[in-house]
C-alpha positions, 0 to 999 in steps of 0.5 A: 736951831742956830748952832753958831755961838754954841759951836764956838763955845764948844771948840774954845772949851775943847782947845783949853782942855788937857784930858777929855772923856767922851761918854755915851748912854748905857746899852749903846745903839748906833747913834751913841756909838757913831757919836763917840767915834765921830767926835773922837775923829774930830779930837784926833784932828785937833790933837787932843787926848781923850778916852771913850767910855760906855758903862755897857759894851757895844753890840757886835754888829757895830764892831766895824765902828769900834775896832780901830776906835776902842770904847772901854766899859772898864770903870777904872778909866774914870780914875783919871783927872779929866777936865772935860767930859762930853756926854753924847746922845744921853738925856741925863747923867744917870743913864750915862752911868757917871753921876756917882763918879761926878758927885764923888769928885772934888774938882768938877770937870766941865760938861758938854752935853750934846743930844737930840732928846726933847726930855734932856735935862740940860745938865751940861755947862754947855748944852747943844740940844736940837730935838728936831734932829733925827739923831745926835750924829746929825747934830755933830754933822751940823757942828762940824760944818759950822767949825769947818771940819772936813768930814772924811769917809770913816767919820761920814760912815759913823755919822750916817750909822746914827741917822740910819738907826734912829730913822729905822732906815728913813722909815720912821715919822721923824725922817725929814728933809734935813736928815735926808739932805745930811745923809746925801752930804755924808754919801758925798763925803764917802760914807759907805751906805751898804756897810752901814745899812747891813750892820744895822738892818741885817744883824740877826742870827737864826738863834736871835730870831728864834728868841724873837719868836718866843717874845712875839708869841707873848704879844698882846693887843688892846683894841680900845687904845690900839696898843700892842705890848710884849715882854722880854724875860731874863730867860730869853737872854740865857746863853747870850753874851750881849743883851742888845743883840736880842733887844735891838730893833724889836721895838721898831719892828713892832711899831710897823704892825698894821692897825696899831697906835703904839707898841710897848716892850717891857724888858726884865733887867737884873736887880729887879727893874723893868725897862720899858720902850715905847714906839708910835707912828701916830701924830696924835700920840706923844709917848715921851709924855707917857714915859716921863710920867713913869720917870723916863723920857725920850722923843715924841715917837720913841721913848723909854722908862724904868720901873721897879718890879719883876715880870712873871709868866704863868701859862703864857700870861704875863704880868708885873709883880 
């Protein structure tokens, strides 16, 4: 992808903006948080005022990213008059949690959309979409490189966090030469690989692993299609302050089971909805197409969707009502 012209449009738009809002998708992961933090570092360098917003809180294992760069989940932050909104790592405005807010505004802000999901709806006035990038933070690396923004160690670690997370430590099939080359450049720029990898790959407590045990005990396997599937119920989150502490990483874990073609996790959410997460390592399967049929989207090898319904478990057997 040629970043040149779009990079210049983004910089020109930011230079003309007076009040900027940065937004990432709900239930944010390391790519979403890393993108918010890295982009904020660039705005700090440019001397631009901004706020970071995510409709749900960041997981605690990423506190090292957010402690000096707060991300608010308070809806009141949307009451400000922003003339520019930058949406990062999000395929649509509903998942970003700001569509209703935007629809209710008379003066519409300019929207910059930066993402790596092939199913992105191109909702921005300016869209920087690169579906070949393994993470949105990798796109930011290329953006910064085009604009001659020198990446310092904290920014490098934030960008590397997105790459490590979305490649599952360079083990997912989406890992390629470019992502490894960018990672090498980030290490040269001062990124802390131990801090990044430990926070993403060594973040489960004994309590969470016991919950995983219950979830894995419900695992089903369809030998005809080679699909392994399990469910996460509301009871699994009892006593857990942040739901992502339970759900983060389990889909990738299941995707590494020997002898399966794809993995599916169905997670009960408040309000009678079910979140589905697809993963595959097969070159013959495009889970983004499966997710799109159900109203979702994502990547060829990692995608998600939402359904109306409730998960029920009776004598260890689960079904959807």
